[in-house]
Steps between C-alpha positions, in 0.01 A plus 500: 500500500333220686610644829322829451117522558392799301180692547389775244215735552290771335215705623155471347251690731202316347638156590516336841822543678717182481322380183708342232522720191717274290769238533711606799330839536262599774294809577661696786439853652827610679285666753334177596714195413355158539827328596566382864758672731871435426412312163769652278883528499491775234233739376562708179304795374616680180371856440177409686495681842441836351169369364378353826251726663587413863867425480559505861246225551666303210844537667350356821353202303832432330677501837232259641547241225881505518688268724737669754819561295300504183565763225273736318638634176338779294525793260304825517523854367728669755713812555749511785504882492137503620449463876126428468316292232344678211127453552298493183169383649408598858311228700285660760305188603670159462167334487336727238683516168233735370622770723862491356625832368715532182752773607716481186435432130406128482786278400450158342771244449468239224417150616390190321214458749395862501276534197510806284645785700724307732528484880444815724816603702421605856850630586868498444731438798764705698710428795209446726457150330755356743295624801180358356657150454649516855151525643439150353828359632680521168849647479587670164802522287548554121729469201514707185601324185518549125445207261455677161489167311195410700342835489564573872634859521589656830236276687505470885433153636364513857544207719365447858549226765255401760666476840450191707322561846752573775356355826577707814550172689575146411226309333333222710430182311300193637556182317236240542606153386468139618435142427300374221115527552496704818217737393710737296222534248253613762733768627589620152126520404433726793813720448431536132128564502402633843789645702540877480717680749682832454796372686539167302568413144438144372716404197305270261693176475467497126739795499761283685464235226471723193782730586753223544551581868416150603764360272748748637430390860539137383833567331368421155635822352699807612309774322484795747153591620450793728229370746383844623475627140295183420258565784490876430387417136225289648368802714701475824548826681796570724414442861268213436579137625549273197322159530631226279306165508648237272501123580826441301701806567737332753464150351249248373490120532546301184533119447790558269698607804497142629845421636636850459651676789211732541249225437126599537511876547768635278800705600333705777822633655648606161171665387463675839855650468438620150164648602666680795772641268241617244307672776807644681345836520189363673400377836380138447257287709395142403175338575552130441224237507525124561253217527512152654790322327305177434204700348754702300662183352166367388384831362830567330475156321134538394568844358780377283279204395193718424702746285638218277866605561728301279717401795209329683558139394517371854203356697472612843664203665806559274500869575477454874784251500731776384434735779800635701373632843806713558433692175129541564481669844342839520757580766770477236315765282443732807862463594600608149263807504603611854872465404451737217231746619544467886266328741327821586403563127323148442142433619352155491143435388323165532259366226303325778347838566277441191291272722349819637385588149635692205410843643675426834794362317538826293443720803787327682730560209399872491587524870838358424573780254377765750137559392217402734192412288212307684426167325135600464612791269673260260282400211439143379823409315400138420715214619862379436554315172376141537723189468414184329278269699578128574297399192674750282840384613432146395368602165797742450757240572336261265473766233876575518576149401281524182621627172282811455537791268555835663147640453333188629726502806443871570124447474513207731703675766292809484197273562674348800604837648147654464257214542683252718672731748532451883226762531228257385668163543708314751832651599804302374664340799821384336700483827460224753484592872865379533611718210319803641676456834836469307 
């Protein structure tokens, strides 16, 4: 099935954990799985756990790699008449297998990976199994079935479910968004690589994209996505403030929107309403950044031009002639956001603060989300992404009129972005003084 991502594992102690053993098969020790938190929807072990030396540690690892609501299915030797597990090997020191004591006649089960005598059984299970699993946050149930035609006789299938976290209070979510090229990358680099705070959790924007949550907010599909389960899978703990920084979450300017009702920014009000509905169980605050409108128009145009967007067949004079002031005002965007979230839930940030330097800019953002970090404690994060210079703009406009194959065009525009940017050459001043005033 192309919609199932299947992972198979075996355990070879002499091989590195996570190593590929064969096509689709990797080396894993259930006591020390190499997968990240919340990675699987389903984990299956079949007549395995009785052979795992530290089964409690393995149960904890399985719970760790399951997403909230995920299932763990397994079979083990079991007797409901026993209150306690039947111990075949007593483990006195978890860290020293050489001190283990064989308290019953050794029992080996046949296994294709086990060599000559099979695999040693450490135990069989009684009713205390449910209590052991509960320690790892797994609730237990089972079925007993007979399928004689398949050789399954009086076999118990156990299944567990991992509970989603149950916050004691409504989760707080801070949404950072704003206009194109307002230092979002600087803020995200700091949050992703340097920001560590017990009371805050930063959600990697790639998760917003890859999970389909961005498309859900934009109305591109209606597949249900539980936001809190999504962030819990990523490592969020109940009680932490969730910080989401995503330039396009509420909307993003595209030239293909020319002439549309929501021209330039996308359907902010509709996206904001959908986001509020999806986060109905959360308290939301929005930090929204803007920059000078005239600078924004030039930067917006140059970004499209530099990235060879197919809809960029206008030169700047043609582009600016199509502007509609009533659809471009930041006030319109802020009115839409405050109508949805409330004026006391929206905080305004200004890109002009970058003039004090990247560190001060990021420090101002952190204060807006409630964390006071001195600018001098913020590391060098580089600078915002450069725009095309005046010289690069002239070359780019000329190049768009030539018939170039895709590879040549990509190479040319990569050269313009990296070697003829406004960091090393003249800034493109495409608006006259009169247009800037307008």
